[in-house]
C-alpha positions as CSV (number, residue, x, y, z in Angstrom):
1,M,37.8,-85.5,54.1
2,E,38.5,-82.4,55.9
3,L,35.2,-82.3,56.1
4,I,34.4,-85.3,57.4
5,I,36.2,-84.9,60.3
6,E,34.6,-81.7,61.4
7,V,31.2,-84.4,61.8
8,P,30.6,-85.6,65.8
9,P,30.4,-89.3,65.6
10,I,26.7,-90.3,65.2
11,K,25.2,-92.0,68.4
12,V,23.7,-95.1,67.2
13,E,21.4,-98.3,69.4
14,G,23.1,-101.8,68.0
15,Q,25.6,-103.2,67.6
16,I,25.7,-103.1,64.1
17,V,25.1,-99.9,62.3
18,A,25.0,-99.9,58.3
19,C,26.4,-97.3,56.1
20,E,25.8,-96.1,52.4
21,G,27.1,-93.1,53.1
22,D,24.5,-90.4,54.2
23,N,22.2,-88.7,52.2
24,N,25.1,-86.5,50.2
25,P,25.3,-87.8,46.6
26,A,29.0,-87.2,46.9
27,L,29.2,-89.9,49.8
28,E,27.4,-92.8,48.0
29,H,29.0,-95.2,48.2
30,P,28.0,-99.8,48.6
31,I,26.4,-101.1,52.3
32,E,29.0,-101.6,54.7
33,F,28.1,-103.1,57.8
34,I,30.1,-102.3,60.4
35,C,30.5,-103.7,64.2
36,L,30.5,-100.8,67.5
37,D,32.1,-103.8,69.8
38,L,34.7,-101.3,70.4
39,K,34.2,-98.0,72.8
40,E,35.5,-95.3,71.1
41,P,34.4,-94.1,67.2
42,A,34.7,-96.3,64.3
43,V,34.7,-95.6,61.2
44,C,33.2,-96.2,57.6
45,K,36.4,-97.2,55.2
46,Y,34.6,-95.8,51.9
47,C,33.6,-92.5,53.6
48,G,34.8,-91.9,56.7
49,L,31.8,-91.1,58.7
50,C,32.4,-92.1,62.2
51,Y,29.7,-94.2,64.9
52,I,29.1,-94.7,68.2
53,Q,27.2,-97.8,70.3
54,E,24.6,-95.4,72.4
55,H,24.6,-96.9,75.7
56,H,21.2,-97.6,77.4
57,H,21.8,-97.2,81.7
């Protein structure tokens, strides 16, 4: 978990992201759909990766 904290939030364009734990076999998990309605990063409950919605103005 300490290494996951060092990873910056992953910027995505959509409102919903599907996390499968990255390409690292140690982080693979069932698919988790995460809603990015908040202005703060959302965290995957399985692997701890953070996602944030990138707004285009």
